[in-house]
N, C-alpha and C positions, 0 to 999 in steps of 0.2 A: 504494500500500500504506500509506503514512503517513496519508493521509486516512481510510482505512478503520479504522486502528488508533486514531487519536486523535479521529476524528469531526469534524475541522475541515478546511475547504478550504485547500489549499496554493497560494500565489501564485507563489513562486519556490523553486527547489531549485538550490543551487550546490555543486559538488564540486571538489576539487582533490586531486591525488596527487603526492607527491614521490618519484620512484623512487630517488633517492640515499639518502633516510632511511627509505624504506618506510613513510611516514606518509600518511594520507588524512584529509580533513576534509569534513564535510557541513554546510551551513547551510540551514535551512529557514525561509522567511518565510511565516507564516500570515496568512490573511485577517483573522482576528479574534483577540483575546486569548483564551487558554485559561484555564479555571478551574484554580486550584491547590488542593491539599488543605489547605494551611496558609498562607494569605496573610501571616500575621504573621511567618513565617520568612524572607520575602524582604527583603533589606536595602534600605533606602531611602537614596538618595543625594541630597543637596541640590546641584543643578547649579550654583547661584550660588556655592557654596563652592569649586568646582573651579577657578575663575579666580584665586583668592587664592594 
């Protein structure tokens, strides 16, 4: 269903549910990068600065 909605092939789908907290999570790994409506709104992180 995800592939049909976003029009991208899904490589992996990982889910986890914690019955104690009643929380669930889903991580979807796509085969290709998706287009975004506003690429300027995505924050850019300089990985080299993370080590400092």
